[in-house]
Structures are given as C-alpha cells and as structure tokens.
BAMI-408189 format. One record per atom (N, C-alpha, C): x, y, z. Coordinates in steps of 0.1 Angstrom, whole numbers. Example, Ala and Ser with C-alpha at 12.3 -4.5 7.8 and 13.67 -1.06 7.14 Angstrom:
# residues 2
SITE     px     py     pz
SITE    132    -57     78
SITE    123    -45     78
SITE    132    -33     78
SITE    128    -22     71
SITE    137    -11     71
SITE    129      0     79
# end
This chain:
# residues 172
SITE     px     py     pz
SITE    131     85     16
SITE    139     95      9
SITE    153     94     14
SITE    162     96      4
SITE    176     96      7
SITE    182    108     -1
SITE    192    114      5
SITE    199    125     -2
SITE    213    125      2
SITE    222    126     -8
SITE    237    126     -6
SITE    244    133    -17
SITE    257    135    -15
SITE    266    140    -25
SITE    276    129    -27
SITE    278    124    -39
SITE    287    113    -42
SITE    299    118    -49
SITE    311    112    -46
SITE    323    115    -53
SITE    324    106    -65
SITE    315    109    -75
SITE    314    101    -87
SITE    306    109    -97
SITE    309    107   -110
SITE    302    114   -121
SITE    288    109   -122
SITE    279    118   -128
SITE    266    113   -131
SITE    266    101   -141
SITE    275    102   -151
SITE    277     91   -161
SITE    280     78   -154
SITE    289     78   -144
SITE    293     65   -138
SITE    282     60   -129
SITE    275     69   -122
SITE    263     64   -114
SITE    252     58   -122
SITE    249     65   -134
SITE    239     60   -142
SITE    243     46   -148
SITE    255     45   -152
SITE    260     32   -158
SITE    258     21   -148
SITE    261     23   -135
SITE    259     13   -125
SITE    244     10   -124
SITE    235     20   -123
SITE    221     18   -122
SITE    215     11   -134
SITE    221     13   -145
SITE    215      6   -158
SITE    220     -8   -159
SITE    230    -12   -152
SITE    236    -26   -153
SITE    229    -35   -143
SITE    220    -44   -148
SITE    213    -53   -140
SITE    222    -61   -131
SITE    234    -64   -135
SITE    243    -73   -128
SITE    248    -66   -115
SITE    246    -53   -113
SITE    251    -47   -101
SITE    240    -45    -91
SITE    228    -49    -93
SITE    217    -47    -84
SITE    221    -52    -70
SITE    226    -65    -69
SITE    229    -71    -56
SITE    241    -64    -50
SITE    249    -57    -58
SITE    261    -50    -53
SITE    258    -37    -45
SITE    247    -31    -49
SITE    244    -18    -42
SITE    230    -17    -36
SITE    220    -24    -41
SITE    206    -22    -36
SITE    204    -32    -24
SITE    202    -26    -12
SITE    200    -34      0
SITE    188    -45     -3
SITE    192    -57     -2
SITE    182    -68     -3
SITE    180    -73    -17
SITE    186    -67    -27
SITE    184    -72    -41
SITE    191    -85    -43
SITE    183    -95    -47
SITE    188   -108    -50
SITE    191   -109    -65
SITE    182   -103    -73
SITE    184   -105    -88
SITE    176    -94    -94
SITE    181    -89   -106
SITE    174    -80   -115
SITE    177    -84   -129
SITE    167    -82   -137
SITE    169    -85   -152
SITE    160    -76   -160
SITE    166    -72   -171
SITE    159    -64   -181
SITE    149    -73   -188
SITE    138    -67   -192
SITE    127    -74   -199
SITE    126    -68   -213
SITE    116    -71   -221
SITE    114    -66   -234
SITE    113    -50   -234
SITE    115    -44   -245
SITE    114    -30   -247
SITE    126    -23   -242
SITE    137    -30   -241
SITE    150    -24   -236
SITE    155    -13   -245
SITE    156     -1   -240
SITE    162     10   -246
SITE    168     19   -235
SITE    177     28   -238
SITE    182     36   -227
SITE    172     44   -220
SITE    162     50   -228
SITE    152     59   -222
SITE    140     52   -216
SITE    137     40   -220
SITE    126     33   -215
SITE    128     18   -216
SITE    126     11   -204
SITE    128     -3   -203
SITE    119     -9   -192
SITE    118    -22   -192
SITE    111    -29   -181
SITE    121    -38   -174
SITE    119    -39   -161
SITE    129    -46   -153
SITE    121    -55   -143
SITE    126    -67   -141
SITE    120    -76   -131
SITE    131    -78   -120
SITE    127    -78   -108
SITE    136    -80    -97
SITE    130    -87    -85
SITE    139    -92    -77
SITE    135    -99    -64
SITE    143    -93    -53
SITE    136    -90    -42
SITE    143    -85    -30
SITE    141    -95    -19
SITE    152    -98    -12
SITE    151   -106      0
SITE    149    -98     12
SITE    138   -101     19
SITE    135    -94     31
SITE    138   -102     43
SITE    142    -96     55
SITE    146   -104     66
SITE    133   -111     72
SITE    136   -123     78
SITE    125   -130     85
SITE    119   -121     95
SITE    106   -120     97
SITE     96   -130     93
SITE     89   -126     80
SITE     94   -116     73
SITE     87   -111     61
SITE     90   -120     49
SITE     80   -121     40
SITE     82   -129     27
SITE     90   -120     17
SITE     98   -126      8
SITE    105   -119     -2
SITE     95   -112    -11
SITE     99   -101    -17
SITE     91    -93    -27
SITE     97    -94    -41
SITE     89    -94    -51
SITE     93    -92    -64
SITE     85    -81    -71
SITE     90    -77    -82
SITE     84    -65    -89
SITE     87    -65   -104
SITE     79    -59   -111
SITE     81    -55   -125
SITE     80    -40   -126
SITE     90    -33   -130
SITE     90    -19   -131
SITE     92    -14   -145
SITE     85     -3   -149
SITE     89      5   -161
SITE     99     14   -156
SITE    110     15   -163
SITE    122     23   -160
SITE    123     34   -171
SITE    121     47   -167
SITE    122     58   -176
SITE    134     66   -172
SITE    142     70   -182
SITE    154     78   -180
SITE    154     90   -189
SITE    155    102   -182
SITE    154    114   -190
SITE    165    124   -185
SITE    170    132   -193
SITE    179    142   -189
SITE    175    156   -193
SITE    180    166   -186
SITE    178    180   -189
SITE    191    185   -196
SITE    190    188   -208
SITE    202    191   -216
SITE    208    204   -211
SITE    201    213   -205
SITE    206    226   -200
SITE    214    224   -187
SITE    208    216   -177
SITE    214    215   -164
SITE    223    203   -163
SITE    221    193   -171
SITE    229    180   -169
SITE    222    171   -160
SITE    211    174   -154
SITE    204    166   -145
SITE    199    153   -152
SITE    199    142   -145
SITE    194    130   -151
SITE    183    124   -140
SITE    171    121   -145
SITE    161    116   -137
SITE    158    101   -141
SITE    159     92   -132
SITE    155     78   -135
SITE    143     75   -126
SITE    132     72   -133
SITE    119     69   -126
SITE    115     54   -128
SITE    111     48   -117
SITE    107     34   -118
SITE     92     34   -113
SITE     84     27   -120
SITE     70     25   -116
SITE     65     11   -118
SITE     59      5   -108
SITE     54     -8   -108
SITE     44    -10   -119
SITE     45    -20   -127
SITE     35    -24   -137
SITE     31    -38   -136
SITE     20    -42   -142
SITE     15    -56   -142
SITE     20    -63   -154
SITE     20    -76   -153
SITE     24    -84   -165
SITE     38    -87   -167
SITE     42    -92   -178
SITE     56    -95   -182
SITE     61   -108   -176
SITE     59   -109   -162
SITE     64   -121   -155
SITE     53   -127   -147
SITE     51   -140   -148
SITE     40   -147   -140
SITE     43   -145   -125
SITE     32   -145   -117
SITE     33   -144   -103
SITE     41   -156    -98
SITE     48   -154    -86
SITE     56   -165    -80
SITE     52   -166    -66
SITE     60   -173    -58
SITE     57   -175    -44
SITE     60   -162    -36
SITE     67   -153    -42
SITE     70   -140    -36
SITE     58   -131    -35
SITE     58   -121    -27
SITE     47   -111    -27
SITE     51   -101    -38
SITE     42    -99    -48
SITE     44    -90    -59
SITE     41    -76    -54
SITE     51    -67    -56
SITE     49    -53    -54
SITE     41    -47    -65
SITE     29    -42    -63
SITE     21    -36    -73
SITE     20    -21    -72
SITE     24    -15    -61
SITE     24     -1    -59
SITE     38      4    -54
SITE     46      8    -64
SITE     59     12    -61
SITE     63     23    -71
SITE     67     34    -66
SITE     72     45    -74
SITE     86     50    -68
SITE     96     50    -76
SITE    109     55    -72
SITE    114     65    -82
SITE    120     75    -77
SITE    127     86    -85
SITE    140     89    -80
SITE    150     88    -89
SITE    164     92    -86
SITE    167    104    -94
SITE    171    115    -87
SITE    174    127    -94
SITE    189    129    -92
SITE    197    129   -103
SITE    211    130   -102
SITE    215    144   -108
SITE    222    152   -101
SITE    225    166   -105
SITE    240    167   -104
SITE    247    171   -115
SITE    261    172   -115
SITE    265    185   -107
SITE    275    183    -98
SITE    280    194    -90
SITE    293    199    -97
SITE    301    188   -101
SITE    313    190   -108
SITE    315    178   -117
SITE    327    177   -124
SITE    329    165   -132
SITE    328    152   -125
SITE    333    152   -112
SITE    333    139   -104
SITE    326    141    -91
SITE    315    149    -91
SITE    308    150    -79
SITE    293    152    -83
SITE    284    144    -76
SITE    270    144    -80
SITE    261    145    -68
SITE    251    153    -69
SITE    240    153    -59
SITE    230    142    -63
SITE    227    134    -53
SITE    217    123    -56
SITE    206    124    -46
SITE    194    125    -52
SITE    181    124    -43
SITE    174    112    -47
SITE    169    104    -38
SITE    162     92    -40
SITE    149     93    -32
SITE    138     93    -40
SITE    124     94    -34
SITE    117     81    -37
SITE    111     75    -27
SITE    105     62    -30
SITE     92     61    -22
SITE     81     56    -28
SITE     69     52    -21
SITE     66     38    -26
SITE     65     29    -16
SITE     62     15    -19
SITE     51     11     -9
SITE     41      4    -14
SITE     32     -3     -5
SITE     36    -18     -6
SITE     42    -23      5
SITE     49    -36      4
SITE     39    -48      4
SITE     26    -46      6
SITE     17    -58      6
SITE     21    -68     16
SITE     12    -78     18
SITE     15    -89     27
SITE     17    -84     41
SITE     22    -92     50
SITE     23    -89     64
SITE     38    -86     67
SITE     41    -74     72
SITE     54    -70     76
SITE     52    -63     89
SITE     60    -68     99
SITE     58    -61    113
SITE     63    -47    112
SITE     56    -38    120
SITE     59    -24    120
SITE     74    -21    123
SITE     80    -28    132
SITE     94    -26    136
SITE    103    -28    124
SITE    100    -38    115
SITE    108    -41    104
SITE    106    -30     93
SITE     94    -26     91
SITE     92    -15     81
SITE    100     -2     86
SITE     99      1     99
SITE    107     13    103
SITE    122     11    102
SITE    127     -1    104
SITE    141     -3    102
SITE    145     -2     88
SITE    137     -7     79
SITE    140     -7     65
SITE    139      7     59
SITE    131     15     64
SITE    129     29     59
SITE    142     37     60
SITE    150     34     70
SITE    163     40     72
SITE    174     32     66
SITE    174     19     68
SITE    185     11     64
SITE    187     10     49
SITE    176      8     41
SITE    177      6     27
SITE    183     19     20
SITE    178     31     22
SITE    184     42     15
SITE    199     44     19
SITE    202     44     32
SITE    215     46     37
SITE    225     36     31
SITE    222     23     32
SITE    231     13     27
SITE    232     14     12
SITE    221     15      5
SITE    221     15    -10
SITE    229     27    -15
SITE    227     39    -10
SITE    234     51    -16
SITE    249     50    -13
SITE    252     45     -1
SITE    266     43      2
SITE    273     33     -7
SITE    266     22    -10
SITE    272     12    -19
SITE    272     17    -33
SITE    262     24    -37
SITE    261     29    -51
SITE    274     38    -54
SITE    278     46    -45
SITE    290     54    -47
SITE    302     45    -48
SITE    303     35    -40
SITE    315     26    -40
SITE    315     19    -54
SITE    304     14    -58
SITE    304      7    -71
SITE    307     16    -83
SITE    302     28    -82
SITE    304     38    -93
SITE    319     42    -94
SITE    327     40    -84
SITE    341     43    -84
SITE    349     32    -90
SITE    343     20    -92
SITE    351      9    -99
SITE    355     13   -113
SITE    367      8   -117
SITE    372     13   -130
SITE    362     10   -142
SITE    355     -1   -142
SITE    345     -4   -153
SITE    334      6   -153
SITE    331     14   -143
SITE    320     24   -143
SITE    326     38   -142
SITE    337     40   -136
SITE    342     54   -134
SITE    346     61   -147
SITE    348     53   -158
SITE    352     59   -171
SITE    339     60   -180
SITE    327     58   -175
SITE    315     59   -183
SITE    313     72   -190
SITE    308     72   -202
SITE    305     84   -209
SITE    291     83   -216
SITE    283     93   -215
SITE    270     93   -221
SITE    272     95   -236
SITE    262     90   -244
SITE    261     92   -258
SITE    249    101   -260
SITE    249    111   -269
SITE    239    120   -270
SITE    234    121   -285
SITE    221    125   -286
SITE    216    128   -300
SITE    219    143   -303
SITE    214    148   -314
SITE    216    162   -318
SITE    210    172   -309
SITE    200    168   -301
SITE    194    177   -291
SITE    200    176   -278
SITE    211    169   -276
SITE    218    167   -264
SITE    210    159   -254
SITE    201    150   -259
SITE    194    140   -250
SITE    202    127   -250
SITE    203    121   -238
SITE    211    109   -237
SITE    204     98   -245
SITE    212     91   -253
SITE    207     79   -260
SITE    213     66   -255
SITE    224     67   -248
SITE    231     55   -243
SITE    243     59   -235
SITE    250     48   -231
SITE    262     51   -222
SITE    272     40   -226
SITE    285     45   -226
SITE    296     35   -229
SITE    306     36   -219
# end
C-alpha cells in the first residue's frame, strides 16, 4: 500500500496512468506496457513486462483495467485485475494473481490524494529479502515518479470528457 498527496490534478494523473508509453517512466521495474483489445476509457486490457533484479526472473501480466468515477465527489478509481489469455506465455513468469486499486481524490484543482493498494502473488522463486525490499521500494519510487510525470506539460493540461450523467468517457 502507498498513500500520498500529489501536487497534480486528478485529470493529469489519470492521463499519465492511461498512457502506455509512460509505464517505464513511473512504474518501478516496468519495461513495457501495451493496450490490448477492448480498449475504451472505462474498460481495457493491458499487457506488461516488469524487470526484477537478479536473481529473480522477470514477470509479465495481462490485466483488465477498469476506470470509474464518482460524479458527486470527483474521486476516480482505477482497478487492475490479472486475467488469463490475450497473450501467449513467454519465458517470463506470468502473474496470474494480481489486484491493484488506485483511488484518486481531488483535494483542490491541482492537488490529489492518491491511495495505491496492491496484492500480488509473484509466483516462481523470489528470495524473501528481495520481496521485502520491493514492498517498500516499488510504491515509494512509483508514486514519486507518477507525480513528476503528471507535471509535464503534455499531462498537466489534461481534461476529462464527460457524458450527460457526469461519468468520465475519455481524456484530452
């Protein structure tokens, strides 16, 4: 679990998180991420590869990514859950049990509370010392970098698009 307050809008943070090209810029260990079929703002599938330090093998995953917002509070929740299929198995260890939830709550126009809750069963052999190190290192590094990337001009001007019920349909 990680929790922080970022000097960035919810819109800009979500735009970073939705851009596959930024994964390596902010997620500790991310080598690559790509969207798969079913791509929409509210529901998509994503494939990714994470580089783990030696002696552990790299991990890959396929996640269903669900994005929802609360029209009354402005909160945005992005949930990721491991699913099977879409991409053939590789030499990496496939993560089959992973659930991540990001809860983004606006404090002001340019300040956001971010809560990151993750449960992953990494599979394969990973030394206990490495698991313990990554439990602290990944959320701290990733949340710090997420804020930095969200402040870049191409993300800081992001704005949500809404339907008539004030549910987010996209971002520009």
